[in-house]
C-alpha positions in Angstrom: 9.7 -34.3 26.8 11.6 -31.6 24.7 14.8 -33.2 26.0 13.8 -36.7 24.9 12.8 -35.6 21.4 16.1 -33.5 21.2 17.9 -36.7 21.9 15.8 -38.9 19.3 16.4 -36.2 16.6 20.0 -36.2 17.4 20.6 -40.1 17.5 18.6 -40.1 14.1 20.9 -37.8 12.5 24.0 -39.5 13.6 22.7 -42.7 12.6 21.8 -41.2 9.1 25.3 -39.7 8.8 26.7 -43.3 9.3 24.6 -45.2 6.6 26.3 -45.8 3.5 24.5 -45.6 0.1 23.1 -48.6 -1.7 26.1 -49.8 -3.7 23.8 -51.1 -6.3 21.0 -48.7 -6.7 17.9 -49.7 -8.7 17.9 -46.9 -10.7 21.5 -46.2 -11.5 22.6 -42.7 -12.8 24.4 -43.4 -16.0 25.0 -39.8 -16.8 29.0 -39.4 -17.2 30.0 -36.4 -14.8 33.2 -35.1 -16.0 35.3 -33.9 -12.9 36.7 -30.6 -12.7 40.2 -30.2 -13.1 41.9 -29.3 -10.0 45.4 -30.4 -9.9 48.4 -30.7 -12.2 49.5 -34.0 -13.6 51.9 -35.5 -10.9 52.2 -38.1 -8.3 52.1 -35.9 -5.4 48.8 -34.4 -6.3 47.6 -38.1 -7.3 48.6 -39.3 -3.9 47.0 -36.2 -2.0 43.6 -37.6 -3.9 44.1 -40.9 -2.9 44.6 -40.3 0.5 41.7 -38.0 0.9 39.4 -40.4 -1.0 40.1 -43.8 1.2 36.8 -45.1 2.6 34.5 -43.2 0.0 31.5 -45.5 -0.3 31.1 -47.7 -3.8 28.0 -47.0 -5.7 27.6 -48.6 -9.1 27.9 -46.1 -12.4 29.3 -43.3 -10.0 32.3 -41.1 -10.8 32.5 -38.8 -7.8 33.0 -36.7 -6.2 31.4 -38.4 -3.1 30.7 -42.0 -4.4 32.6 -44.3 -6.9 32.5 -47.7 -8.6 35.9 -49.0 -9.6 36.4 -47.4 -13.0 34.5 -44.2 -11.9 37.4 -43.7 -9.1 40.3 -43.9 -11.6 38.2 -41.7 -14.1 37.9 -39.3 -11.2 41.4 -39.3 -10.2 42.9 -38.9 -13.7 40.2 -36.4 -14.6 40.9 -34.3 -11.9 44.4 -33.6 -13.2 43.3 -32.9 -16.7 43.9 -36.4 -18.0 41.1 -37.7 -20.1 40.6 -41.5 -19.8 37.8 -43.6 -20.9 34.9 -44.2 -18.3 35.0 -47.9 -18.0 37.5 -50.4 -16.6 37.5 -52.4 -20.1 37.7 -49.4 -22.1 40.5 -47.8 -19.8 42.5 -51.0 -20.2 42.7 -50.3 -24.1 44.5 -47.0 -23.9 47.6 -45.5 -22.5 51.1 -47.0 -22.2 51.4 -50.8 -21.8 53.4 -51.4 -18.9 55.1 -55.1 -17.9 54.2 -55.8 -14.3 58.0 -55.7 -13.3 58.1 -51.9 -14.4 55.3 -50.8 -12.3 55.4 -47.5 -10.8 53.3 -45.2 -8.7 49.9 -44.2 -10.2 50.0 -46.9 -12.9 46.5 -48.7 -13.3 45.9 -52.3 -12.8 43.2 -54.3 -14.5 41.7 -57.4 -13.6 39.3 -60.2 -14.8 36.9 -60.8 -12.0 34.1 -62.7 -13.9 34.1 -66.6 -13.5 32.7 -67.0 -17.0 34.5 -64.5 -18.8 38.0 -64.9 -17.6 39.6 -62.5 -20.1 37.1 -59.7 -19.9 38.3 -56.7 -17.8 36.1 -56.2 -15.0 37.8 -54.2 -12.2 40.7 -51.6 -11.9 42.7 -50.2 -9.2 45.8 -47.7 -8.8 49.2 -49.0 -8.1 51.1 -47.7 -5.3 54.1 -49.6 -4.7 55.5 -52.5 -2.8 52.3 -54.7 -4.3 50.1 -52.1 -2.7 47.0 -50.7 -4.8 43.8 -48.8 -4.0 40.6 -49.3 -5.7 36.7 -49.1 -5.1 36.0 -52.5 -3.7 32.9 -54.1 -4.9 33.2 -56.4 -1.9 33.9 -53.8 0.8 31.6 -51.2 -0.8 34.2 -48.7 -0.3 37.6 -47.4 -1.7 40.3 -49.5 0.1 43.9 -50.6 -0.1 44.9 -54.1 -1.1 47.9 -56.1 -1.9 49.2 -58.3 -4.9 51.7 -60.1 -2.8 49.2 -61.1 0.0 46.1 -61.7 -2.1 46.1 -64.8 -4.4 42.5 -63.6 -5.7 43.8 -60.4 -7.4 47.5 -62.0 -8.3 45.6 -64.5 -10.3 43.2 -62.2 -11.8 45.6 -59.3 -13.1 45.5 -59.2 -16.6 47.2 -56.0 -17.9 48.8 -52.8 -16.8 48.6 -49.3 -18.1 50.4 -45.8 -17.6 48.4 -42.5 -18.3 50.6 -39.8 -16.5 52.7 -38.0 -19.1 55.9 -38.4 -17.4 56.5 -40.3 -14.1 58.0 -39.1 -11.1 59.5 -42.1 -9.6 59.1 -42.6 -5.6 62.2 -43.7 -4.0 62.3 -47.2 -2.5 61.7 -46.9 1.1 60.5 -50.3 3.2 59.5 -48.4 6.2 56.7 -46.0 4.7 53.3 -47.2 3.6 51.5 -46.0 0.6 48.9 -43.9 2.9 51.6 -42.3 5.1 52.2 -38.6 4.7 56.0 -39.3 4.4 55.6 -40.6 1.2 55.1 -37.0 -0.3 58.6 -36.4 0.7 60.1 -39.2 -1.3 59.1 -38.1 -4.6 61.9 -36.7 -6.8 62.3 -36.1 -10.5 65.0 -38.0 -12.1 64.3 -39.7 -15.5 67.6 -42.0 -15.1 66.2 -43.4 -11.9 63.7 -46.0 -12.3 62.2 -48.2 -9.2 61.6 -51.8 -9.9 58.5 -52.9 -8.1 59.0 -56.1 -6.0 57.2 -58.4 -8.8 60.7 -58.2 -10.5 61.8 -61.6 -11.5 58.6 -63.2 -11.2 57.6 -65.3 -14.3 55.2 -63.6 -16.8 53.1 -65.6 -18.8 52.2 -63.3 -22.1 49.5 -63.9 -24.7 47.9 -61.6 -27.1 45.0 -61.0 -24.6 46.3 -61.3 -21.3 49.3 -60.9 -18.9 49.3 -63.0 -16.0 51.5 -62.9 -12.8 52.6 -66.5 -11.7 54.3 -65.7 -8.6 55.7 -68.5 -6.2 53.4 -69.1 -3.2 56.4 -68.4 -0.6 56.1 -64.8 -1.8 52.2 -64.4 -1.7 50.0 -65.7 1.0 46.5 -66.5 1.3 44.3 -64.6 3.7 43.4 -66.5 6.9 39.9 -68.0 7.2 40.0 -66.1 10.7 40.0 -62.5 9.4 41.4 -60.0 7.1 42.5 -57.2 9.4 45.8 -56.7 10.7 48.0 -54.4 12.4 51.0 -53.7 10.6 54.1 -53.5 12.8 57.0 -52.4 10.1 58.8 -53.5 7.3 62.4 -54.6 7.4 65.3 -55.7 5.1 65.9 -59.0 6.2 64.1 -60.4 9.3 62.2 -58.2 12.0 64.2 -57.6 15.3 64.1 -60.5 17.7 63.1 -57.8 20.5 60.0 -56.8 18.7 58.9 -60.5 18.1 59.6 -61.3 21.8 57.3 -58.3 22.7 54.6 -59.8 20.6 55.1 -63.2 22.1 55.1 -62.1 25.5 51.6 -60.8 25.0 50.3 -63.7 23.5 49.3 -62.1 20.3 49.3 -63.9 17.1 51.4 -62.6 14.2 52.4 -63.5 10.8 55.6 -62.5 8.6 55.2 -61.9 5.0 58.4 -62.0 3.0 59.2 -61.2 -0.9 62.1 -60.1 -2.9 62.7 -56.4 -3.8 65.7 -56.1 -6.0 68.5 -58.3 -4.3 67.0 -58.0 -0.8 64.7 -60.0 1.2 61.8 -57.6 2.8 59.9 -58.9 5.6 56.4 -57.3 6.9 55.4 -58.0 10.4 51.9 -58.1 11.2 49.8 -59.0 14.1 46.5 -60.5 13.6 44.3 -61.4 12.1 41.1 -60.0 13.3 37.5 -60.4 12.1 36.6 -56.9 11.8 37.9 -53.3 12.2 36.0 -52.9 15.4 38.0 -55.7 17.0 41.2 -54.2 15.9 40.7 -50.6 16.8 40.2 -51.7 20.4 43.6 -53.3 20.6 45.6 -50.7 18.2 46.3 -48.1 20.9 48.2 -50.7 23.4 50.1 -51.9 20.6 51.2 -48.4 19.8 52.3 -47.9 23.3 53.6 -50.9 24.1 55.2 -52.3 20.9 55.4 -49.7 17.9 54.3 -46.1 17.8 54.0 -46.3 14.0 51.7 -49.1 13.7 48.6 -49.1 11.7 45.6 -51.3 10.5 46.0 -53.1 7.2 43.4 -55.1 5.5 44.7 -58.1 3.6 42.3 -59.6 0.9 
């Protein structure tokens, strides 16, 4: 009997630990908690926090250290480096240095208008990571996730303005074989004011107005998410086309795949994905065999 009670208690504790908080609490805590300054303001420290906070639950009106809404996430990141920015996305978008989308660098903030009735009102914010990737506290996934401007028509169409808050930018070298969450990215930081990495949005037509900046990218560079799911296994990034031997391995196993191509400077970059899959659980089951038989550095990627 004691063993049964112990097992039931253990099961309850495990279940409780896995439960996410209500993303929209009945009584939100609107008290603004200023984060403790823990880091110097530079890209390496920002990247450390971003990596550590992935998967943190989304909760409206929270700014950390455990739960975040979208602007609470950016408020916490910059506040932890001693940089004071406003608490809400709308106000964050009014300060900082204006940055053209073609000049985006790691750590810049992207501001989106996601309200159908108020298409110019800033309602969402994310942190740019390079090669179209950004991280944000998602109101859909209810956690801090990665998304990509080049693969998401939704975010591409709703981007309105970009801002920079770091006092000086340490540009990350262009390396198509690393992802924003890969530890290797920390080794690519260098201080060189004459070197500027142009994001792959370069040469995309920009429509300017007094209140909005809208990216109008050709759809051969930005693909819609498949209705079959939004989870993929990224095999790698390549200058030009993926190796035929890798494609052959994927086909031999009867796996679906897609290639996303975009321009970076004068090169065509191709990203190779296996999928889509409807849930993370489905993709976790197949990932070990993909790493063993196709690409050891393959990783899960959600394209929304």
